[in-house]
C-alpha positions in Angstrom: -51.4 -16.7 69.8 -51.7 -13.4 71.2 -49.6 -10.4 69.9 -49.4 -6.3 69.7 -51.4 -7.0 66.7 -54.5 -9.1 68.0 -54.5 -7.6 71.5 -58.1 -7.0 72.5 -59.4 -9.4 70.4 -60.8 -12.6 71.8 -59.0 -15.9 70.8 -61.9 -17.0 69.2 -65.0 -15.1 67.9 -68.4 -16.9 66.5 -68.4 -14.6 62.8 -65.0 -13.2 61.4 -65.9 -10.8 58.2 -62.9 -10.2 56.0 -63.5 -7.1 53.9 -64.7 -3.7 55.2 -66.7 -2.4 52.3 -70.6 -1.6 52.7 -71.5 -5.7 52.2 -69.0 -6.4 55.1 -69.4 -4.0 57.4 -73.9 -4.2 56.9 -73.0 -7.9 57.5 -71.2 -7.1 61.0 -73.5 -4.8 62.0 -76.6 -6.7 61.7 -74.7 -9.7 63.5 -73.4 -7.6 66.1 -76.9 -5.8 66.9 -78.5 -9.7 67.3 -75.6 -10.5 69.9 -73.3 -12.4 67.9 -69.5 -11.8 68.5 -68.1 -10.9 65.2 -65.3 -9.4 64.1 -64.8 -7.3 61.1 -61.4 -7.1 59.4 -61.8 -4.4 57.3 -58.1 -4.2 55.7 -55.4 -1.8 55.2 -56.9 1.2 53.9 -56.6 2.1 50.0 -54.1 5.0 49.3 -54.9 7.1 46.7 -58.2 7.9 44.9 -61.2 5.4 45.2 -64.0 6.1 42.4 -67.1 7.6 43.8 -70.3 5.7 43.4 -73.9 6.8 43.7 -77.0 5.8 45.6 -80.6 5.7 44.2 -83.5 6.9 46.6 -84.5 3.4 47.4 -81.0 3.0 49.6 -82.8 5.1 52.2 -85.3 2.3 53.8 -82.1 0.1 53.9 -80.0 2.7 55.5 -82.5 3.2 58.0 -83.2 -0.6 58.6 -79.3 -0.6 59.4 -79.8 2.4 61.9 -77.7 4.6 59.9 -79.8 6.6 58.4 -79.2 9.9 60.6 -75.4 9.5 60.4 -75.6 9.2 56.6 -77.6 12.2 56.3 -75.3 14.4 58.5 -72.2 13.3 56.2 -72.3 16.0 53.5 -73.1 13.6 50.7 -73.8 15.4 47.4 -77.6 15.0 46.5 -78.5 13.5 43.2 -81.7 14.7 41.4 -81.9 12.2 39.0 -80.4 11.2 35.4 -79.7 12.4 31.9 -79.3 9.8 29.5 -78.6 9.4 25.9 -79.3 5.5 25.1 -81.0 4.2 22.6 -81.5 7.6 20.7 -79.7 10.4 20.2 -82.1 12.7 22.1 -80.8 13.3 25.7 -83.6 12.0 28.0 -84.2 13.2 31.8 -85.5 11.1 34.6 -86.1 13.1 38.0 -86.6 11.7 41.3 -88.9 14.5 42.4 -91.7 12.1 42.1 -89.7 8.9 43.9 -91.4 8.5 47.3 -87.7 8.3 49.2 -86.5 11.7 47.6 -83.5 12.3 45.8 -80.7 9.7 45.5 -76.8 10.9 46.5 -73.6 11.2 45.1 -70.9 9.6 47.7 -67.5 10.3 49.0 -67.1 6.6 49.2 -64.2 6.6 51.6 -66.3 8.9 53.9 -69.1 6.2 53.6 -67.2 2.9 54.2 -65.8 4.6 57.1 -69.1 5.4 58.8 -70.7 2.1 58.4 -67.4 0.3 59.9 -67.8 2.9 63.1 -71.6 2.1 63.0 -70.6 -1.6 63.3 -68.2 -0.9 65.8 -70.6 1.0 68.1 -73.1 -2.1 67.7 -70.3 -4.1 69.3 -68.7 -5.6 66.4 -64.9 -5.8 67.0 -63.4 -4.0 64.0 -59.6 -4.6 63.4 -58.6 -1.5 61.3 -55.6 -1.8 59.0 -55.5 -5.5 59.4 -55.1 -7.8 56.6 -56.1 -11.6 56.5 -53.2 -13.3 55.0 -54.4 -17.0 55.6 -57.7 -18.5 56.3 -57.6 -22.5 57.2 -59.8 -24.9 58.9 -59.1 -25.3 62.3 -58.5 -28.5 63.7 -61.7 -28.3 66.0 -63.8 -26.8 63.5 -64.2 -23.3 62.1 -61.3 -21.5 60.7 -58.1 -20.0 61.9 -57.2 -16.6 60.6 -53.9 -15.1 60.3 -53.9 -11.4 60.5 -51.2 -8.7 59.4 -50.2 -5.3 59.3 -47.3 -3.5 58.6 -44.6 -3.4 61.1 -46.2 -6.0 63.5 -45.5 -9.6 64.0 -48.4 -11.8 62.3 -51.3 -12.6 65.0 -53.9 -15.2 64.8 -57.6 -15.8 65.8 -60.1 -18.4 65.4 -63.7 -18.2 64.0 -66.6 -20.6 63.9 -67.7 -18.9 60.6 -66.3 -16.5 58.3 -68.0 -13.9 55.9 -66.2 -13.1 52.5 -66.5 -9.4 51.8 -63.6 -8.9 49.8 -65.2 -7.7 46.4 -64.5 -9.1 43.0 -61.4 -11.1 44.2 -63.8 -13.4 46.3 -60.6 -14.3 48.1 -62.1 -16.9 50.4 -64.6 -18.1 48.4 -62.3 -19.1 45.6 -59.9 -20.3 48.0 -62.6 -22.7 49.2 -63.3 -24.0 45.9 -65.8 -22.0 44.8 -65.5 -20.9 41.0 -65.8 -17.3 39.8 -68.1 -16.7 37.0 -67.6 -13.7 34.6 -70.7 -12.8 32.4 -68.8 -10.0 30.2 -65.7 -8.3 29.9 -66.3 -4.9 30.9 -64.2 -2.4 32.5 -64.1 1.2 33.6 -61.5 4.0 32.5 -62.5 6.5 35.3 -60.9 10.1 36.1 -61.4 12.5 38.7 -62.0 16.2 36.7 -61.8 19.7 37.9 -63.5 22.5 35.6 -60.8 25.0 34.5 -63.4 27.7 34.4 -66.8 28.3 36.2 -69.0 25.1 35.2 -72.7 25.9 34.0 -73.6 23.5 36.7 -74.7 19.9 36.7 -78.0 20.2 38.6 -77.0 17.0 40.6 -77.6 14.9 37.5 -75.7 11.9 36.6 -75.2 12.0 32.6 -74.9 8.4 30.7 -74.1 8.7 27.1 -73.9 5.9 24.8 -71.1 5.6 22.1 -70.2 3.4 19.4 -67.4 1.5 21.3 -69.4 1.4 25.1 -70.7 4.1 27.1 -70.0 6.9 29.1 -70.9 7.7 32.9 -70.3 11.4 34.4 -71.5 12.6 37.9 -70.3 15.2 40.6 -68.8 14.0 43.4 -68.0 16.0 47.0 -65.6 18.8 46.3 -66.9 20.3 43.0 -65.3 17.9 41.3 -66.8 15.3 38.7 -66.0 11.3 38.0 -66.3 10.5 34.0 -65.8 6.6 33.4 -65.8 5.0 29.9 -67.2 1.5 29.9 -65.9 -0.7 27.1 -64.8 -4.5 27.0 -61.2 -5.0 28.1 -60.1 -6.9 25.2 -61.2 -4.1 22.7 -59.0 -1.7 21.0 -60.6 1.3 22.7 -59.8 0.2 26.0 -56.2 0.2 25.3 -56.9 3.7 23.9 -58.6 4.6 27.1 -55.8 3.8 29.6 -53.5 7.0 28.2 -54.8 10.5 29.0 -54.7 11.5 25.1 -56.7 8.1 23.9 -59.0 8.7 27.1 -59.9 12.4 25.9 -60.1 11.3 22.4 -62.7 9.0 23.1 -64.4 11.8 25.1 -64.3 14.3 22.4 -66.1 11.8 20.2 -69.1 11.9 22.0 -72.0 14.4 21.7 -73.2 15.6 25.2 -70.0 14.8 27.4 -67.5 16.1 24.8 -69.5 19.5 24.7 -69.8 19.9 28.4 -66.2 19.1 28.7 -65.0 21.6 25.9 -67.3 24.4 27.4 -66.3 24.1 31.0 -62.6 23.3 30.3 -62.3 19.8 32.2 -58.9 18.8 33.4 -57.7 15.8 34.6 -56.9 15.5 38.3 -56.3 11.8 38.7 -56.4 9.3 36.4 -57.5 7.3 34.0 -57.5 4.3 36.3 -58.9 1.0 34.8 -61.0 -1.0 37.2 -62.7 -4.3 36.5 -66.8 -3.6 36.1 -68.1 -6.9 34.8 -71.1 -9.0 35.9 -69.8 -11.7 37.5 -70.7 -14.3 40.3 -69.5 -16.7 42.7 -70.7 -20.3 42.5 -71.6 -21.4 44.9 -71.9 -18.4 47.2 -71.3 -20.1 50.4 -70.0 -23.5 51.7 -69.0 -25.3 54.9 -69.2 -22.4 57.4 -68.3 -19.5 55.0 -70.8 -17.2 52.5 -69.8 -14.6 50.3 -71.6 -10.9 50.4 -71.9 -8.1 47.9 -69.6 -8.0 45.0 -67.5 -10.9 46.3 -71.0 -12.8 45.7 -72.9 -10.8 42.5 -70.8 -8.0 40.5 -73.4 -5.8 38.9 -72.7 -3.7 35.6 -72.3 0.0 37.0 -75.4 0.5 34.4 -77.7 -0.8 37.0 -76.5 1.9 39.5 -77.4 -0.9 42.1 -74.1 -2.0 43.4 -74.1 -0.2 47.0 -77.6 -0.9 47.4 -77.4 -4.5 46.7 -74.1 -4.8 48.9 -76.1 -3.1 51.8 -79.2 -5.7 51.3 -77.0 -9.0 50.9 -75.4 -7.9 54.1 -78.6 -8.3 55.9 -79.8 -11.6 53.8 -76.3 -12.8 55.0 -76.6 -12.1 58.8 -80.2 -13.8 58.6 -78.6 -17.1 56.7 -75.9 -16.9 59.6 -78.2 -16.8 62.5 -80.6 -19.5 61.1 -77.3 -21.6 60.7 -76.2 -21.2 64.0 -79.7 -22.1 65.1 -79.2 -25.5 63.6 -81.5 -24.6 60.3 -79.5 -27.1 58.0 -80.7 -25.6 54.9 -79.7 -21.9 56.1 -76.9 -21.9 53.5 -78.1 -24.0 51.0 -81.3 -21.3 51.0 -79.1 -18.4 50.9 -77.2 -19.9 47.5 -80.8 -20.2 46.2 -81.7 -16.6 47.0 -78.2 -15.2 45.5 -78.7 -17.2 42.5 -82.5 -15.7 42.1 -81.0 -12.1 42.6 -78.6 -13.0 39.6 -80.8 -14.4 37.3 -83.6 -11.5 37.7 -80.5 -8.8 37.6 -79.2 -10.7 34.0 -82.6 -10.5 32.9 -82.5 -6.5 33.6 -79.0 -5.9 32.4 -79.7 -7.5 29.1 -83.1 -5.3 28.6 -81.2 -2.2 29.0 -78.5 -3.3 26.9 -81.2 -4.4 24.3 -82.6 -0.6 24.0 -79.3 0.6 22.0 -79.0 -0.7 18.6 -77.3 2.4 16.8 -74.1 0.9 16.7 -75.5 -3.0 16.4 -72.1 -4.0 14.1 -69.9 -2.7 16.7 -68.2 -5.0 18.6 -69.3 -4.1 22.2 -72.8 -3.6 21.1 -72.9 -7.0 18.8 -72.1 -8.9 21.8 -74.9 -7.6 23.8 -77.4 -7.8 21.5 -77.0 -12.0 21.3 -80.4 -13.3 23.3 -79.3 -15.3 26.2 
């Protein structure tokens, strides 16, 4: 049924991608470039501040494979020259990217980055439904799926798709509706705030700062606009999480750190927005694919921010998903099962690495946050 909402979209597409984050756009871009008729339903653009993230130097090959490296390089994201960490010891240790073969990393303007990828998918031939949301996704009588699309001020419209990609992030919206189970490995949350230095800053040198504390750990990095994002990571059921929801509690926890607290006092950091609470736990969808659908990015595997691999993993999973869908369309029966095994392997390796990193910090072994992470798997 065509309505003003779906005008310009064909009544049926080969693949519909639900979600316009990096994983969804990467999947749509790869499929469109291969000649697949794909619709990317990005959802309504979020209102307000979106927590920024970083990309490691290893993201450059993934961006080059997607064909968006030149666009990305011209978009004005801040260079990231390395990391400083007080982790496992009281001293601050630096790791510089100068020796990385791919060069420096980047501190992202997330909205700009997401828009760039969606535009690249459209230029490759994907049908991008901006400001549209999928409210229903039901098996169609003739096979595939029937999607109900909605936008503010318009009547619902419907299209059919032979295959659907769940790129809805940590909600795993379609996967969970299709019988898959979301499995959480911890209760990590982030209390994030956007900060503005109140006086001339001493400079951050383009470095990310990570500092462990008794009740969790802190992350701080510059973002475009001469601002900073700082986030306190703790478990959502702990008293520290309740305290971090309020500005006074968040500031009190910050003041108890060694390096971040000193920097905040010296530069007179002021909170422009936040703190906002977002889920940051390690989780996965089991299974990550089913009959005529699969999940990508955070919808398939959600990573602890300590890994600094979230967006890179999303870009890479989009390419893997596109390969699996094309193999499925070509008649390879095991294509989706192979994709599930691949995702499970990535998850297993990630969990081992996560546990190794947390095991390095033993200064507060009796504190609930750290005690939970010292237990052998």
